[in-house]
N, C-alpha and C positions, 0 to 999 in steps of 0.2 A: 492823420484822420482821412478816411476815404469819403467819397461822395455820399454814400448811404448814411454814414455817421453825421454828415452835415445836414442831410434832410431830417434826420431824427432830432438833432439839436434845435433846428429851426422850430419844429413842432413843440418840443419840450419848453422852449423859451416862451412861446405864446401861452402855453398851459400854465407855466409858472407865473407869468405876469398877470394872469387873470385868476389866480388863486386856486386853480384846479389841482395842482400838485400838493397844495397844503391841506386838502380835505382830509379829515381824520378817518382812518379805516376802522370799521367796527369789528372786523374779523380778518384773521390771516388765512388766506386760501392758497392752494397750489397754483402755479402758472398753467399747468396742463398744456404745454406748448404744442404737443401733437394735435390735440383737439382744436386749438385755435388756428394753427397753421393749415390743418385740413379744411376748416371753414373758409379761411381767407383765400386759399388756393381755388376752392370751388367757386367762390364769388368772382375772382379775377378771371378764371378760365371761361366762365359763362359770359361775362361782360365782354371779354375780347372776342369770343365767338359771335356774340350779338353785333358788336361793332363791325366785324369783318363781313358778315352775311348781309347786314342791313345797310352797309356803307355809312355808318355813323362816324362822321369825320372828327368831331371834337372829343378827344380823350379827356381833356380837362373838364368839360361839361359832364361827360359820361360818369367819370369817377367822383365828381362832385355830387351826383345823384346818390352814389353809394355811401357817401360820408356819414350822413345822419343815420342811415340804416345800420351801418357797421358799428357806429357809436352805440346805438340802441341795443345791438346784440351783445356788446361788451357789458352794458348794464345788466342785461338779462343773464349773462354768464355769471357775473358776480352775485346777483341776487339768488340764483339757483344754489350757490354754495351757502349763502347766508341762511337759506331756508332748509338746508341739509338735504337738498335734492339735486346734487350737482349734475349738470348736463354731461352726458356721455358722448353726445354729438350735438353740434350746433347746426340747426336746420337753416336752409337758405331758400328764399322765395324771390324770384326775378321781379315780379310785379311790385312787391313791397320795396325792393331795393330801388327800382326805378322811380318810385314815388317818394323816396327818402322817408319811409314810414318807420316809426318807432314800433317795436314788437307788441302785438296785442296781449302777449303774456304778462306784460308789466302792469301792476296794480294801478288803477286810476289815481289813487291817493298819492302816488309818488311822482306823478308826471310833471308837476311844477318843479320839483327838484331836478328831474332829468332835463326838462326843457330849458332851465336856466343856463346850462352850459352849451346848448346847441350853437349859439353865435361864436363861442370860443372854439368849438370843434371845427366850425366852418372856416374860421380864420387860421387855425392850425393847418387845415387842408390847403388853404390858399398859399400860405408861405412855403409849405413843403413842396407843393406842386411847382411853384415858381422855380425851385432849384433844378427841376428837370428840363427847363427851357434853355434855349441857346444851342451852342455847338454840340453835336452828338459825338464829336471826336474825343472829348474828355471821357465820355462813358465807354467808348470803344477801347481807348487806351487802358482804362481801369478795369475792363472786362465786366462792366455792369450793364445790364439790359434795362429797357424801359419797364419791363415787367418787374424786375428787382426793385425799381423805384416805387412802383405802385404798391407792391407788397409792403415795403417799408412805411409808406404813407398810411395805408389802411391798418397796419399793425399799430401805428401810433394812435390812430383814431379809436381803434378797438380798446386799447389799454387806457385811453382817456375815459371811455365808457365804463370799463372795469373799475377804475378809480372812483368815479362818481357812484357807481352801484355799491361799492364797499363803504361809502360814507352815509348811506341812507339807512334810517332806522325803520324797520318793518316788524310786524307781528303776525300771528296766525290769522288775523282778520283781513290782512291785505297782502298775503303771501303771493309770490309769483305762481302763475299757472304753468306747471312744468311742461316743456315741449320736447322732451327726450324722444318721443315716438313720432314726431313730425318728420315726414319725408320732404325732400327737396322738390321745389316746383321751378324748374329751369326754363330759360328762354327756349321757345320752340319755333323754329323757322316756319313750319307748316301751318301754325295757327296764329302767329303774330300778326296784329292788325294795324301796325304803324301808329299806335296811340302815343308813343314816346318820341316825338320829333324833337330835334335839337332846339328849334326856336320856341318851343313851348315850355322850356324849363326856366324857372326864375331862380 
């Protein structure tokens, strides 16, 4: 078992202990790995660029901000399939990510179901990120980068959201608002106004 497997298992253990993995899925959907990987890579690239240019020191806090956002995008992805309007591309918004915001596309009627598992997802993140701490020698020897670890962590969070989304019953009266056409709104060094300082995040 390599270090990335260990990270994944830590997250899955928390999910299992809190009933997330036992949620019944209302529909079988494809994994669409390319769409999901493309989204996660855009999120990670943008946040690393932000951290570098704004000298944001705490990677743990930075990606904690992204946790709920990515979880919500996982729910959005699942519901798009349930509503038979699968996302061809998952959009990314820097400000929403930094606010840990659940996507506006999700129907208000399901937010209680979605919010129920936010504490579980935060704990999944905490235990998975903990595995990235300590000596970097073990990662160097294994040929694993910190970016690889973050990708594994956010993948776990996304698929937790996907699982929750597939467990929710919806109908035509509370369907997801499809966001296929939404373009990305990335971090912009020239317009950023320092509103996301490290000491302001809870």
